[in-house]
PANU-238438 format. One record per atom (N, C-alpha, C): y, z, x; residue in one letter. Coordinates in steps of 0.05 Angstrom, whole numbers, plus 5000, padded with zeros to 4 digits. Atoms other than C-alpha are relative to their C-alpha. Layout:
N
YZXA...
***
This chain:
469
498350164991M488544504805M502750004995M497149855019M493844574751M501150175009M498049674992R494645254773R501349965025R498450094974K496044984842K502849905004K497850115007I501444534817I501650134995I498749835013F503545024774F502150185016F498649794967F505045604834F502149815019F498650154974Q507145004884Q503449924975Q497250075007I512844914821I502550274998I498149675013I514845674808I501050055024I499249894979V514845884875V502749795021V498550274984F518445164906F502849934986F498650105016T522445044843T502350114990T498749755029F524645544791F501050275007F500649724994M525946324794M503449985025M498849904983G531746184852G497650125022G500849924973Q526546324909Q499649775018Q499850264986L526945674937L502149855004L496350184994I532645274962I499049685000I499750204997A532044564960A502049935015A498050124976Q535844145025Q499649745002Q500550284988E535543415017E496650014989E503249965008S527743265014S499150245015S502049884996L525443825041L500850324985L499949715012K524944595018K499350165018K501249684976T525445265054T499650244995T500349784997L523345875064L499750215017L498749784986N525546535080N498150215004N500749864992I523447135098I498350254972I500249865027G524247505026G498649934983G502150125025Q520746854985Q497350065010Q502549954984L515247055023L498950204987L500249715006H514847735011H499350054969H499549955027Y516647614937Y496949934994Y502750135011I510147084931I497350255013I502349734991I505647704967I499650114982I500049735013R507248204920R499649874971R500150045038E506847774854E496849864988E502750054996F499747424879F498250055018F502050004971H496047654944H498350324984H503449905010P488547944920P501150355007P499549734979I489848604978I501650094979I498549825022V495848754928V499050044977V501550025027K492148624865K498250245009K501649765009Q486749104876Q500750215018Q497749785004S491949584898S500050134976S498449955023E494649564832E496150154987E502949975010I486049614813I500350375001I500549734985R485650264854R501450174975R498349765008I491350564819I497950004962I499950055025K489350354746K496050204997K502249875003K481750634764K500050364999K499949744997A485151254791A500950234971A499549935027M488351314711M498350084987M502050095014A481751174685A498350325008A501249874998E479051814730E501050284979E497949775008H485252244705H499350044969H500749965034L483252064630L496750145003L502849895009L476052304642L500350385005L499949774990A477752904680A501450174972A499849905022K481653044611K497750114977K501749965029S476452964567S498050265004S501149695000N473853714588N502150144977N498449855022F478553964543F500049854974F500350095026D476553574485D500150204990D501349725012P474553994427P498049844993P502850065010I468053924403I499450014975I499650015036L466453834334L496249945008L502550065009S458554034327S498650154973S500149915033N453354254270N496949975011N502650025003V446154434274V498650124974V501749955021M441054374215M496650135000M502749954991A433854694220A499150164967A500649955012E429554804175E497050095002E503749965004K421155104168K499650074980K500950015010V416955074119V496850085000V503249964988F408555324128F499050074974F501850005027G403855404075G501650164968G498649965025G408155374019G502750245010G497449724979N412955934052N502749835009N497849924978E420155814075E501050125019E500549714975Y420156164132Y503549965009Y497549964997Y428055914141Y502149744996Y498950265001S433555404121S502750075010S497249904981F439255424175F502149824992F498250104991L445955054173L502450105011L497449904990A451655124220A502049885011A498650224991P456954634233P503250155016P497949834972E462354944297E501749795009E498150194980I468254744330I501150165019I498550004984K470054824397K502949935010K497950104983I477054824426I500550045027I499249934972P478154864501P503350124996P496849994997T485355154529T499649985031T498550114960W488255004600W500050365011W499549824992F488555814606F496550115005F503449954999G480355834611G500050144971G500649845033I480556144537I498549844985I500850255017E475755724486E500450154973E500349895024L477355874412L497949844982L502450085014S471255704367S499950144965S499649875025A470755804292A498449804986A502350105006G464555584247G499350114977G501449865022L459955644183L497950035009L502450004998E453955804173E498350164970E501650085035E447955804110E497650095009E502349944986L442456134128L499050144976L502949905017S435356314084S497749975002S503350044994G428056414080G499350294998G502249825004E422856854076E499450195030E500649914979K422057024150K502650035017K496949974983L429157134180L500250185017L499549734980D430657574241D501750214980D498349745017A433958334215A503549905000A497850024997S439558164252S502049784995S499150165004E441757484224E501050004965E499049975022A446257494167A498849714975A501350105013Q443457254106Q502449794973Q497650135019G447156704051G502349885012G497550074988R453956404070R502250165017R498249844986S458856624120S502449825016S498750174983N463756414167N500950145030N500049834978Y466556614236Y502449895018Y498350054982I472956614283I500950095021I499649884974G473056794354G500549855027G499550114969F473956684427F498850145027F500749934981S471456664494S501250075021S498449984973I475556924561I498750095016I500449884965P474457064632P501450195004P498149754994L476157724649L500849985036L499650024975A475657594726A499049725022A500550244991K473356984755K500149794984K499550125018N475956334726N502550044983N498149985013L481256634693L502449915014L498050254984I486356344738I499949775007I501050354997M482655704757M497750015002M502750115008D476555434739D499449715006D501050194993K472754844756K501549694990K499250245013R475354394697R503249985006R497050004997R483354604710R500249805032R500350124965A481454434789A500449604989A500150354996T478253754774T502949844979T497250125020L484753584719L502749915024L499150034982K488953744762K499849835034K500150194976Q486453394830Q499849704989Q500350225012A485252734786A502149964997A497250145007K492652724775K500949995024K499950024979I493852844844I499449645019I501350234987Y488952214865Y501449684987Y498850225019T492651734811T503149935019T498450034988T499151934856T498849845031T500950064975M495051834921M499649674995M500450195005A493051154895A502549855001A497950175000D499750924885D501649985029D498049964980V502351224952V497749795026V502150134983E495950824991E500449674987E499250245004K498350224954K502949825024K498349984980K504950294990K499449915026K501149994967S501250425057S498749615002S501350264997I497749705046I501649805000I498650155002V503049345021V502549925023V499049974979N507249625080N498449885029N501450144981D502149405126D499849644998D500750185004L500748705094L502549834998L497350044992M508548595096M501049895023M499450104986M508748595162M497949905021M502850234996Q502048185177Q502449734987Q497750195008S507147725146S501649995013S498350024973V512647845190V500049885019V502350034967E508147695249E499149654989E500550215015A505347055213A503149794999A497550145000Y512446805193Y502649915030Y498050084974Y516846875256Y498149905008Y502450114985N510046555287N501249735002N499450315017W512045985244W502449885009W497750074993V518945925249V501349985037V500050044962K518246005329K499549765002K502050264992S513545445334S501649684987S499250265001Y517344985294Y502549925017Y497950025002K523845085314K499849855025K500350064979V521544955383V498949665006V500950325003Y517344335364Y502549844986Y497450225017Q523844005327Q501150045031Q498150084970I527844165392I498149835019I501850194981I521543835438I500749684987I500550315010I521543165386I503249975006I496850124994D530443165404D500049925020D499850154980N528943195474N498049775004N502350194988A522842735475A502549674990A498450315019E527942155426E502050025033E498550084979N533642305484N498849885030N501050014974S528642235544S499149624998S499950265010K526741545505K502149835012K498750014996K533241365501K500949865033K498850024977R534041505577R499249785020R501650194989I528841125600I500549654993I499550265013D531740465557D502449965024D497549914986F537840705594F499849895034F500550034969I534940615667I499449765004I500850194994R531140045658R501949794996R498650185000A537239675637A501749945027A499449834969S540740025700S498349855025S501450114976V535439735745V500349734999V500150174996D534839085716D503449805003D497750154990N542738955731N500150065020N499450024977G541139185794G502050335026G498149674991E545439955787E498550225014E501349714997R539140395801R497749865009R502450044977P533340365851P497550004970P501650075022A527040195806A497650235000A502049675001V523740895826V500950214980V498849845030D528841175773D498350044978D501149975028T524740905717T497350155006T502449785000L518241115745L500450404996L498649745000E521741835748E500550034966E499249835021V524041815680V497149904974V502150035020V517641535647V498550195005V500649734995V514342115684V501050254984V497849865022Q519942545647Q498750054974Q500950045036Y517442245580Y497450094997Y502149935006Q510342375590Q499250274998Q499649614999M511343125606M500950094972M499549945021I515243125546I498149914968I501550075016E510242845506E496750084999E502049905007L504243205525L501050304991L499549825013L508443795514L500549974971L499450045023L510243555445L497350064985L502350035014N502743555432N498950285009N501049725011T501344335448T502150084983T498949745024K506744545406K500549834983K500750065029L505044135350L497450114995L502749775003I498044505352I500950294998I499649695016E502045145353E500950034979E499149985027Y506044985301Y497749954971Y500750015015Q500744705267Q497750294988Q500949795008N496645385270N501550144989N498749815002A502245775261A499849884963A501350055018V501845425196V498350024976V503149945015F494645565175F500550295002F499749624997Q497146375194Q500650004975Q498649905019L502046365148L499149874969L500749995021S498546025095S498650124987S502049805003S493446555091S502250234975S498849885019F498746955050F501049854972F500350225024L500246375001L498250014981L502049945014W496246624947W500449884967W499950015018V495646264882V499050234973V500849795024D491546834843D497850225023D502249894981E485747304870E498349865011E501850084989D481146784885D500849685014D499750314979S484846124925S503450035002S496350054995F491846014961F500449665004F500450274996I494145384980I500750015035I499250064982F496345115041F502849875002F498050124998L503845055065L501049814993L499950265003P506344455044P502049875027P498650234978N509043865099N503850094998N496549965006D516243935070D501350194994D498749804999V516944675065V500549995038V498849934968V521544875135V500450304995V497849774998P525445445154P502050034994P497549965008E532145585140E500949945021E498650064969E536945285190E501050125010E499449684980N540645945195N498150224998N502049805008W534646315197W500950215027W498449844973E538246695255E501250274987E498949945022D542147005204D499050164969D500649945031S536647175146S499250265000S501349775003F535347915165F503250095004F497549915013E540948365140E500450195026E498649714983S541148855194S499749875030S499350174974V541848315257V502050085011V497049964988T548848445261T500650404994T499549745001D548549195242D498450185018D501349774979S547449795290S497750104977S502549815007V540850245275V500550245009V500249634996D541651035270D497049994997D502549924997I534651115301I500050244980I500249725016Q535651835271Q499350044972Q499750045037K536651625200K497849924993K503150094999V530151185212V497750195005V502749784991I526351775232I500750254974I500149765031E528352225174E499249774981E502250255022T526851615122T497450005005T503749984998A519351645152A499950244992A500549855004R519252275146R499450114970R500149985034V520152285069V498149884988V500450155009N517551675057N497649785004N502050144985H512151465107H497450084980H502449925011P505651355065P498950205009P501349854982A501751645122A500450304987A499049674993L505752345113L500050064970L499950025022E505552265041E497449994983E503449945006L497652215025L500050295023L500949854988N497452755072N500550284989N499449735012A502253275037A498949964972A501749925017L498553034972L497550115003L502249884993K491653185004K500750335006K500549764994N494253825025N500550224967N498949855021D496654004955D496250034988D503249905014I488353794937I498350225009I501349694988L486354324981L500950214990L499149755008T490654804959T498650134983T501849905014I486954814897I497649994993I503149954997E480054754919E500450295006E499849814998Q482755374958Q499550234984Q499749795034K485455714884K496150074992K502549955008L478355544866L497950155012L501749894988K473455774922K501350304995K498349705000F477956464918F498350094974F501449905016Q474456504852Q497550204990Q502449894992E467456584879E500750345014E500049624993L470057304905L500850144984L500549915022L470557504839L498750154991L502049925025P466657834791P500049914981P500750215031K463557404727K500850284978K499949765026I466457834665I501249844981I499850115024D465857424604D499750104980D500449905024L468557714539L499749794979L499750235021K466357374473K500850194973K499849765022Y468657664407Y501449744965Y499750065024N467957334333N500250144983N498549895018Q471757534275Q498149944978Q502150085018L466257524211L501750064977L498849995028G467657384140G497049794987G501150035039K463057274073K501249654985K499550305013G463256574050G500549805015G499550184978Y466355974075Y503550025000Y496849975003D473456244062D500950145034D498950094962M476456264141M502750214997M497549875005L483156504117L499950374994L500649815002K481057094084K498050215023K501049874977T477257364141T501349995017T497949884975V482957384184V501350214982V497749825016Q487357734126Q498850234992Q500449685001T483058264111T498250045015T502049934974H478858414173H501550025019H498249954981S481958804225S498049985022S501249954978V479458734291V498550185022V501249684984L474459194319L499050154976L500349925016Q474259444255Q497750064972Q502750055012D469559154212D499149684994D499850314998N465858464208N500449925018N499650204973F465658274278F497550065019F503050064992Q460358124331Q502549965031Q499250064968Y462658144413Y498450085015Y501949904967G459058184482G501549915014G498850144971V460858184554V498550035014V502550054980K457257954609K501650005029K499650004971F457658104678F498050005021F500450064988E455857834739E501149965028E497950054972M457557894821M498350025017M501549964981P453657714877P500150285029P500149774985L451858384926L501549935016L499750064979F453958094989F503349754996F498650164987L459457524971L499949835021L500650274979A456157035021A501449744997A499550275009K457656444988K502949935004K496949905004G464656664964G501649945032G497949974981R466756825026R500349795023R500350274989A463856195067A502049794991A499150215013E466555755015E503249975010E496749915000Y473356095015Y502349965031Y498850024970K474256075098K500249765001K500050254993I472555355096I502049814984I497850185013S477555115048S502950165012S497750004990K482955505087K499849825025K500150254969L480355115158L501349824990L499950285003K481354515116K501549915002K496450075001I488654665105I501249985022I499150034974E489654885172E500049765015E499650334995E486954205194E501049854994E497050285017N491353775152N503050065010N496049834998S497554225173S500349885033S500650044970L494454025246L500649655011L498850314998D493953225229D502750004989D497150135003K501053225193K501850015026K497350014974V504953445261V497649845019V500650134990Q499753095301Q502449604994Q497850265017K503152415244K502850065004K496650095000E510152575250E499750005036E498950014968A510152635324A499049725016A500950264987G506251955330G501449834986G498650165014I510751665278I503049875016I497549874976E517451925319E499549825019E500150174964L515051685387L499849744990L500350284995K512750965361K502949914979K497650205015L519650855318L502550095033L498549994979R523351125386R499649755016R500650214974S519550575424S500949754985S498850355014Y520749995370Y503250005000Y497750014998F527950225374F501049925029F498750034970N528950195451N498949705006N501750324995E524749445448E502749844985E498150035024Y529749235387Y502749985021Y497650004996E536249445428E500049905023E500550204976N533249175494N500349714991N500250155010L531848575454L502649834995L497550055018R539148525424R501349855026R498850034977K541648525499K499149655014K500850334989Q537247905529Q500649824987Q499650235021I538847505464I502949945018I497950104990V545847565485V500749845026V500750174973L544247385558L498549785000L501150235013Q539546905540Q502049774989Q498550295013S544546485497S502949925027S497650124976S549646545561S498349785016S502150144982I543846295607I500649644984I500350095013Y543045805552Y501749705008Y497350135002K550445485550K500649925026K499150054975S551645525621S497749655009S501650154996Y544445045625Y501249644993Y499850145015Q547744595571Q502849925022Q497450044983T554444535620T499449795023T501150044990L550544485670L498549685004L500350255007L546943845643L500849794996L499550264996S552443595629S502049835015S498450164982A556643535688A498749855018A501550124980E550243335724E499449704990E499550205011V549442715679V502949924998V497850124999V556942575684V500349895041V499650084964R555242595767R497949764999R502150274999F549842155753F500449674990F498350275016E553241605717E501849945017E498950084984N558041615764N499149995026N500650084979G553141475821G499150265029G500249764982E553642195852E497150215001E502849894997S546542415834S498049864992S502450205000S540042265819S499050124968S501549915035I535442255751I498050245008I501749714998F531242795784F501350244995F498449754996L536143265787L500850004963L498050075041V538643045706V496950144988V502449875017N530943155684N499750295013N500849694992S530943845731S501850144982S497149845014R537644065691R497949984974R500349905029E534043875622E497550175002E503249894998S527144125639S501650404991S498949704992K531544845654K501350064972K499149995031I534944695578I497350124981I503150055022L527844645544L499250335008L501149704985D525545265585D501250224976D497449935001G532745555564G499250074962G500650075024A531545295489A497950224984A503049865016E524445645474E501150245013E500649754992K525546325513K502650144979K499249915018L531846435464L498849914979L501149985031I528546235401I497950255002I502549855004N521846665424N501750275002N498649794997L527347195437L501850144988L498349985021K531147195373K497150074977K502849965023A523347115328A499350335008A501149744988K521947795374K500950144987K498749755001Y527348155360Y500050084959Y500549985032F526647955280F497850195003F502149825004K520248235286K498350274997K498349694996T522548875313T501850074981T498449975027A527848905263A497950124976A501849885031F521949005202F497350085026F501349844993T517449355252T501950244993T498049765001L522449925248L499650034970L500149945022K522149915179K496950034993K502450035004W515049815182W499050305015W500449744983G514250435228G500950274977G499049805016A518650825179A498549974972A502149995020G513150605124G501449884970G498250175017T518950305083T499649684999T501550224996L516349565090L499749914973L501750165022Q515349325018Q501549794985Q
***
């Protein structure tokens, strides 16, 4: 409970995020998005995925950790010491497939292999693949891919936030629309109630027929019925918007009753009066859309996989070489003995499948995956561009509709004012006044709906470009 109270204080009082107006507080779309970025569990989950990817990257790095090992062995049987063996060693993997090694050995006993050197000795050496795994191996491929997966997790977060913000835009403007329509009908209901009082007084004075009272009462009842319907719509919009007001990852709050949309909500979106360059929007989408970024990163992963699979087409030729020395002085071993001259040990291992069936198949599959991903990119780019052009057409059309509907609404207001004057002069009827008033209600609601849809579409252009963050 205290956490929720603290949340409300932060969100609706401090940090300049929400502005108090008299006894009410206002909420705009920017403030809603701030709340989502800071508290929404879906955003938190995407951040956890990034941390998991970073942990996987660290795990891949561990394949290049130096390894310190030691072997101790001794055998005594029938009073005879067969052998006593001590061999500490360090191995250092490198990025280029070469593995460096150094170690000490101490060997003594009565039953030893003739090829083993007794006493204390040391060695410094390396092993290197001469064909397969020289350019790329599984260890390097895993590390490179893990790094890309970390970037992909960050891009996936952008995609998730982009979609989440668009969902919140839908909820926010549904809330704004339902609130504004509800307020207009409340005002209209108050005016209708005053008209009832006026008509009743006129009837009592003999200035109006009694049937006019029934006419205005029926009008008021219809408005009350409409008011009830719009109240339900508003309450449902509040519930929908509340689903984005999270305190932390496991609890949210209902939008407080004293929080309302901004009075000048029509000017809350910066691009309302700006013309949109659809070509620039499309170019931005090609660079910044998360789906295309993920496609490019997937291509990088598949390219690494292709390089790895190519290694299966090469013969395995591994060279291992150790420079040997007596005693534990490794520096002396390096300084006093030339390579392949004295005190050395080497080995070469060769392997190669005769038909390379596995290598050819895996390499072909990797090439097909890249081709498939390229076609997917072309399809995604086309789909994004077509959607953006469709959103833009709707955006431009709504702009024109708003201008036209605003003109119609003003005309309705003028007609109502004129009809009221005629009615007061006895030249019209209450039926015509009510009819004009109904037209104004309908016109006002249409105008609000168009404006709300216009703002949604403006945000949809950003969402379609993948930049709604």
